[in-house]
N, C-alpha and C positions, 0 to 999 in steps of 0.2 A: 794134655798139657795143663799144668797148674799155674794159672796166672794170679799174681798177687794184686789186690786192689790197693791203689795208692792211699796213703794215710789221709791225704786231702779229700779224696772221695768218701772215705769212711767217716770223716768228720762232718762233711756236708750232709751225708745221709743221716747221721746221728742228730744233726741240727734239724733236719726236716722232720724226723720222727718226734723230736721234742716239741716243735711248733704244732704238729698235728695233734699231739697229746693235749697241749694247752687248749687248742681250739675245740677239741672234742669235749673237754671238761666244760668249756664255755658254750657248748652247743645247746644249752638249755636256758631259756629266758629267766627262769627263777634264779639260776646260779649267777647269771650276769647281774641280776638285780641285787643279789646279796653282795657281790663284789662291789657294785656301785655304792651300796649303803656303807661299806667299809672305807670308802674314799677318804673320809676325814679322820679316820682312826678307829680305834678299838670300840666294839659294841658288845653288850650282853646279848644272849640269845633272845631275851624278851624284847629288847630294843630292835633287833633285827626283825622279829615277828611283827612288831608294830608297823614297821615300814613295808615289809614284803607282803603281808596279809595272806599267808598260806597256813595250812594246818601245821601244828608243831611237829608232828611226825614227818610231814613232807619237808619242812625246813631242816629237820634233823638229818634226813637222808641227803639232802643237797649239801649241807655243811660237811657231812661225812665224806662225800665225794671230793669236795674242794680241799678238805684237809688231807685226805689220803693221796691226792695228786700233788700236794705241796703248794697249793695256791694261797691257802690261809693257814694260820696257826691259831692255837687256842691255849688258854690258861684258865685254871680254876681258882676261884677265890671264894672261900666259904661254899655256899651252895649255888653260886653263879658261875657260869662259863662265859668267858670273854673271847671274842674272835677278832682277829686283825689280819690284814694282808701280809703275806710273807715278804712280798716286795711291792711297794707302791708303784713301781714301774708298770705294773699290770694296768693301772688306771690310764697310763699314757697309751697303751695298746687299745683300750676301749675308746678313749678319746679320738684316736686316729681312725678307728672304725666308724665313729660317729661322723667325722669329716668325710670319710669315704662314702658313707651312705648319703650324706647331704649333697655332695658333689654329683652323685649319680641321680639323685632325686631331682636336683635342679636341671640336669641335662634332660631327664624325662619330661619334666614340666615344660621346658623350652620346646622340645619336640612336639608336645601336645598343643602348645600355643601356636606353633607353626602350622599345624594341621587345621586349626580352626580358621585361619586366615584365608 
């Protein structure tokens, strides 16, 4: 028997795969750091290197992953390459993760304080 999958289920699965792909790309601290550096707008590769403090080849690999997965875009001007976020909404995702982390850290701290008493 050949059962068709409802369009709704297909769309939900596609969305889950999209989310997983974004989180996979953000699964490295250096890539998150690069995205955070681009929070306020476009930067040159050298400006990114100043803030991220990794080897140029390492930064280049991470920027390539971010670009190939569509999280950042780049443009060339003369001999400089500028990077920016494809969609600044990504910063809201990271800010939400920060709130999530903080909430769970506060809960853990509260539990530890309760154990001391």
